[in-house]
N, C-alpha and C positions, 0 to 999 in steps of 0.2 A: 641093485643100486651100483655095485662095483662095475657092471658092464656099462651102465650109463656114464659113470665117471670116466671109464676107459674110452668110450666113444668121444666124449667131450674133450678128453685130454689129447687125443689124436687130431681133433679139429684144431685145437690150439697149436699143436705141433705143425700142422699144415700151414697155419697162418704165420707162425714164426719163421718157418722155412722160406716162405714167400719173401719176407723182409730180409732174411739173411742172404738170399740169392738174388738180390735186386741188382740189375744192371743199370747202365746209364739211362736207358729209356724209361724203365720203371721208376727210377729215382726222380727223373724230371716230371713224370706224370704224378707221382706221389706228392712232390713239392707243389705242383700246380693245383692238385686237389686240396691240399692243406691251405694254400693261399686263398683259394676260392671259398672254402669253408670259413676262414677267418674274415674275409671281406663280407660274406653273407651274414655272419653273426654280428659283425660290427655295424653293418648297414641297418639290419633289423633292430639292433639295440638302440642305435641313434634315432631311428624313426619313431619307435614306441616311447623312448625316453622324452622326446620332444612333445609327443601327444600327451603323455601322462603328466609331464611337468606343466604344460599349459592348463590341463584340467585341475591340477592341484592349486593353481593360482586362483581358481574360482571358488575357493573355500568349500562350503558344505555341498553345494550342488556338484562341484567338480569331483569330489571323492565318491559321491553316489553314482555319478555317470561312469567313473573309472571302474568301480566295483561291478557295475552292470555290464560293462564291456568285457571284463574278465569272466564273469559268469556265463554270458552268452557265448563267448569264445570257447570256453572249455566244454560247453554243451555241444557245440558244433564239432569240436575235436573228438568228443566221446562217440558221437554218431559215426564220424568218418573212420575212427579206429575200429569200431565193430565191423563196418562194411569192408574196410581194408584187410582185417584179419580173416574175414570170411572168404574174400576173393583170393588172398594169398595162400590160404590153406588148401585151395583146390590144387595148386601146383606144388606146394611144399610138402603137404601130408599125403597127397594121393597120386600126383603125376610126376613125382621125382624119381629118377633112377636110383638115387641114394636110398630112398625109402624102400623100394623093391629089394635092393641088396640087403639092407639091414633086416628086413623081415625074413630073409632066407638064412640068417645067422642064428646062433643059439640065444640071442637076446630075446627077451619076452616082448609081447606086444606093448605092454606098459612102458618098458624101457625105450623102445623105438619111438613110441608116441611122445615121451618126455623130451627126447633129443630133438625131434622135429618140431615139437611145440615151442621149444626155446628158439629154434631157427625162425619159426613163423612170427614170434613176438618181435625178434630183432629186425627182421626184414620189414615188418609192417609199421614199426613205431619209431625207428631211428630218425627218419626224415621229419616226422611230426615233432619229435623232441628237439631236433635242430631248430625248428621254428618256435617252439614253446619256450625254450630256455632263455633266449634273449628277451622275450616278453616278460618273463618272470623276473629276470635281472633288472630290466628297466623299471618295472613296478617297484622292486625292492630299493633301487637307487632313489626313486622319488619319495618312497615312504620311509627310508632310513633303516633298511635291514642291516643286521650284523652278519658277519661271515658265517657263523655257525647256523644262522637261520636259513641261509641259502642251502647249506648241507642238509639241514633237517627237511627242508621242502623237497629236495631232490630225492633223498633216500627213503624218507618216511611218508611222503605224500605222492610224488610223481610216479615212483615205481609201482606202488599198489594201484594207482589210478590206471596205468596202462595195462596192468595184468587183468583187470576186470573186463574191459571190452575185448581183450585178447581171448579170454575164456568163452565169452559169449559168442564171438565170431566163430571160433573153432567148434563150439557146440552146435551152432547152426549148420556148419559144414558136415559134421557127422550125421545129423538128422537128415540133411539134404540128400546124401547118398543112400542112406538107409531107406528113404522114401522114394528113391528113383524108380522103383518098380511101379509105384502108384502115380507119381507126379514127377515130371522131368525137373532136374536141377535148375534149368533156365527159368522155368515157370516159378519154381520155389524162390529163387533169388529175386525175381520180379515181385513176388508177394511180400517177402521179407523187407526188401528195400522200400516198397510202397508203404508198408505198415510203419516203418521207422520214419520215413519222410512225412507221412501223415501225422504221426505223433509230434514231430517237430513243428509242423505247420499249425497243429492245434495249440501247441505250447505258445507259439507266437501270437496266434489269433485270440486265445482266451486270456493270455497274460500280457497282451500288448499294452504298453504304457501309454498314457494319454499324450497326445501330441502337444507340444509346447508352442503355441502360436505366438509369433512375434509381430505385434502391430501396436498401433497407438492406443487401442482400447483395452489392452491386457492389464490385469491387476494381479495382486499378490495371491488371490484365490486360485488362479490358473497355475501359478508357480507351486503353491502348496499341494494341489492335486497331482501335479507332475512329480514332485519329490516323494509323495506318499506312494504313488504307483510304482516308482523305481524299487521301493522296498518290498512291494507286495506281489511281484511277478516272478518269483523263483520257487521251484519245486524242491522241497527240502530233502527228498529221498533219492536224489540223483547224485552219483559220485562227482559229477562236474560241479555241483553246488558245494559239496564238501571241500573240494580243492579250492574254489574261490573263497570260501569262508576261512580256510586256514591262512590264506594270504591276507585277508582283511583283519583277522584276529592277531596275526603277528604284528601288523602295522599299528594296531591300537594297544598291544601289550596284554591282551586277555589270554594268558597262558592256560588257565584252567579249562576254559571252553575250547581252546585250540586242541588240546589233547583228546577231547571227546571226538572231534571230527577226524583227527588222525587215526584214533583207534577204530572208528567206523570204517575208514578206508582199509586199514590193515586187516581187520577181522573179516570184512567182506571179501578181500582178495584171498585170504586163507580159505574161507568157506567155499568160494567158487572154484578155487584151485583143486581142493579135495573133491568137489562135485564133478569137475571135468575129468579128473583122473579115474574116478569110479565109473563114469560113463565110458571112458576109453577102455578100461579093463573089459567091459562087457560088449561094447559096440564098435570099437575102432577097426579091428580086423574084419568083421563082417561088412562094415561100411567101405573098407578098402577093396574087398572082393566085389561089392556092388558097384563101385566106381569102374572097375575093369569091365564088368558086364555091360554097364551103361555105355562105356566108350566103344565097345564092340558093336552094340546095337546102333549107336549113332553112325559108325562107319558104314554099316549096311544101309542105313537110311540115306546117307549121302550118295551112295552108289545108285540107289533107286531114283534120286532126284536129278541126276545128271541130264536127263532128257527134257526136263522142264525148261520153259522159256523164261526169260527175265527181261526187265526193262532195258538193261544195258545191251542185251543182244539185239534189241530192236532199234538201238541208236546207230543207224547205218551211217550217220554223218561223221561218226568217229572211226578212225582206222581200226582194223580188226585186232592187231596186236595190242593197241592201246585199250580197247574194250576188254580184252582178255585179262590184262593186268588189273584194271579197275574192278572187274567182276571178282577176281581172285581175292583182292584186298578186302572188298566189302564182305564176301562170304567168310573169310578168315576172321574178320572183326566180329561178325555176328555169331560165329561159332565159338568164340573164345570168351568165357565168362569174365576173365580177368580184365578184358578190354571194355566190353559194352556195359558191364555192371558199374564200373567206376565212372564211365562217361555219363551214364544215366544219372548217377548220384550228383555229379557236378552240374548237370543241366537242371536237375530239380533244385539244387541249392541256389543256382542263378535265378530260377523262377521264384523261389521264396524271397530272394533279394528284391526282385522287381515288384512282387506283390506287396512287400512291406514298405516300399517307397510311397505307397498311397497314404501311409500313416505319417509320413514326413510332412512338415510344414511347407506347402508349395505356394503360399501367398506372400512370400518375402518380397518386399518392394525395394529394399536397399540394394543398390547396384553392387556394392562390395561383397555382400553376403551371397548374392546370386552367383557372382563370379567364383567365390570360394566354394560354394556347393557344387557348381559345375565341374570344377577341376578336381575336387575330391572324388566325384563320381567317375571322371575320366581316368584318374589314377587307379581307382579300384578296378574298373573294367580292363585296363591295361594289365594289371597284375593277374586277373583271372585268365585273360587270353594267353599270357606268358606261361601260366601254370598248365593250361590245357595243351599248349603247343609242345612243351617239354615232355609231358606225360604221354601224349598220344601220337605226336608227329615225329619226335626224335627217334623212337624205336622202330619206325616203319621199315627202314633199310635193313636193320639188324634182324628183324623178324623173318626175312627171306631165308635165313638159316644157312647152313653149310652148303646146300644145293644151289646156292647163288651162282656157283661156277658154271652150272648148266645153262643159266640165262646168259652169262657172259660168252659162252662158247656157241650159243645158238645164233641163227641168222638175225634175231632181234637185237638191235643195238642197245648198249647199256644206257645211252641217253634217253631212249624211249621209256625204259623202266623208270629212270630217274625223274623225268618230267611227269610221268603218270602219277608217281607218288606226290609230286608237288601240287599238281592241279587238283587232285582229289582232296587233299588236305586244305588247299586254298579255298575251294568252292564251299566246303563245309564251314570253314572259318568265316568266309564272307557272309554266309547266311546267319551264323551266330552273331557276328559283330554288328550287322545291320539291325537285327532285332534288338540287341542290347542297347545300341546307341539310340535308336529311335524311341523305344518304349521308356527307357530310363529318363531321357530328356523330357518326354511328354509328362511322365509321372512327377518329375521335379519342377515342371512349369518353366523350363528353360526355352527361350526363343531367340530369334535374331542371330547375331554373330556367334553367340555361344553355342547354339545348337548346330549351326553350319560347321563351325570349327571342330567341335567334338565329333560330329558325324564323319567328316572326311578324315580326321586324324585317326579315328578308330579303324576305318577302312584301310588306310595306309599302314597302320600298325599291324593289322591282321596279315597283310602280304609280307611285311618285313619279318614278323615272328615266324611265319611258316617257312620263309626262305632260310632263316637262321637255323631252325630246328632240322630241316631237311638236309642242309649243307653240313651241319655239325654231326648229324647222324651218319652221314657218309664218310666224314673224316674220322670219326671214332666208332666204327661198327663193332658189334659183338655178335658175330654169326653163331657162336657156340652156345649162346644163351637164348632160351625160349620164353623166359618170364619177362614181360615188358616192364614190370615194376623194377626189376633188377637192372634192366638196360637203362631205364631213365635215372636210376640211382648210381650209375657208373661215373667214372671220371669225366667222360664226355658229357654226360647228362648234367652233372653238377656245374661244369664249365658253361654249358648252354644256359642253365638256369641263371647263373651270375650275369652272363652277357645279356640275356633277355630282360632281366630286372634293371640292369644298367641302362639298356636302350629305352625301356618304359620311363625311367626316371628322367633321362635326357629329353624325351619327347614332351613330358609334362613341363619341364623347365623351359624348353624352347617355345612351347605354345603359350605358356603363362606370361612370358615377357611382353609380347605385343598386346595381349588382352588386358594386362594390368595398365599399360600405358593408355590403351584405348578407353578403359574404364575411367581413368583420371580425366581424360579428354572430354568424355561425356558428362562427367560431374562438373567440370569447369571448362566451358567452351572457349574461355580466353587463352587457354593453353593450346599451342599449335598441335596439329595432327602428328602423331609419332611415325612419320614416314620411315625414318632410318631404322627404328626398332622393329617395325613390321617387316621391312625388307630384309634386315639381318636375320630375323627369326625364321622367315620362310626359306631363306638361303641355307641356314644351318639345318633345318628340318629336311630339306631336299638332299643335302650332302650326306646327312646321317642315314636316311632311308635308302639312298642309292648305294651307299657302302654296305649296309646290312643286307640288302637284297642281292647285290652282284657278287660281293667277295665270298660269302659262305657257299653260295650255289656253285661258283666257279671252282673253289678249292675242293668242295665235296665231289664234284664230277671228276676232277683230275685225280683225286684219291681213289675213286672206284676204278678208273681205267688203268691206273698204274699198279693196282694191287695184284700181288702174286697169289692167284687162287689155287 
């Protein structure tokens, strides 16, 4: 234990020395990062406060819907934390140079595992907590929480909650490398991810609440069935349910039952922590050795596969250097579990979102509500595209690594590499955005101008978000970092996230203005057609997207060619 504290102490010394030796550039970056975090927290807090405050005004049904949103949200967060800890453990516990160094020291395997386990928990959960905390604060403001109740929720509820999926994810990682002789880690991650997603899908399918149809023939029996279904579709043995129940019980002042759920979280976290440490005592070092053997076997297999042909090699209409960059990026993406596993999870969650839209009421006739539904879906899709772009497109330049100087000094121009990154990301985004826009509009029953506007706005948004992430990734590269999660969580990644979300918000506002006026015009033909509002909105959208596409790409390219490699 003394060696563990010794290692952690010097980690803290390294962090403190970084702040003590901050120069002007580091200070500016630190202040920019702090400003972005404050803006992100404030924006998220304001957004969810408005939603929860509106639901609270609906009396009984509003509180039930609010609690259901919290419950489903924490369920999704729990699943994402398990997968995030599993993927991050591959680099933190097994492919880290620090891990190899610590294992060569007199520290025991348990002590090394404990230090890297803490690192894994921090790297995997801090971004999720940054999103969850403003949601909890917004809920508390609406329900009237006291200050000590926020402290209680953070330390006695949220910390045990993030420890449980962290232990599960690391346990999966240990088992994955131990079984690498029998089944490849890639196949095992596929099976684990598929099983978890299938479980979530069954949860939504079997526990799907009755759709509340809004039409002229509805009666109170429909509403009563809907309210009862909201209370009956939660699995009481999940940690996510315990967290949502603590929030609900604090709001209604049921302190006795509250401590039962809190103790369930704390005791479960303690039990699973002891279990994972016992497993690590016996299996961590053998699994680390197995990971080295698996990596060597993969390297040999890659050498044997070099002579195989691929689809890109047969694309003779592309320049040879362009094809080489595309082929390299695709192979690196497929060979890196930290990339394709999280990408697959996001795609499956999007699929679940689209599938569950069929349970939504799509026979709404009122023009106002159809417009509201359309723009809610548009804002959600924009948020998802912004998340994917920052997580997967922003790190692409940095993942070239320190050998990027070899590309710069080769006959191949930097611009060719730069545009190859852009076009590959854009084509993938184009496919995703087309499917999302078309399927979601069909499932929601949106037609006419709403469908056309949403469809083309999503296409335009995909190009702008890719341009922003590629450009910012070139302005703030981290060639020394090999973990894409850490790259996306850097100062440049946080700034890109803030800019992307701001851009999505402005797009929703600019698109909503003419549609609102047009909706009023359709409801009352005596009102003149809103020519000025429509023209102004399209002009603002054109200026915004032109700036987002041109400026980051230009600045990113200039940053690459001026960099001293």
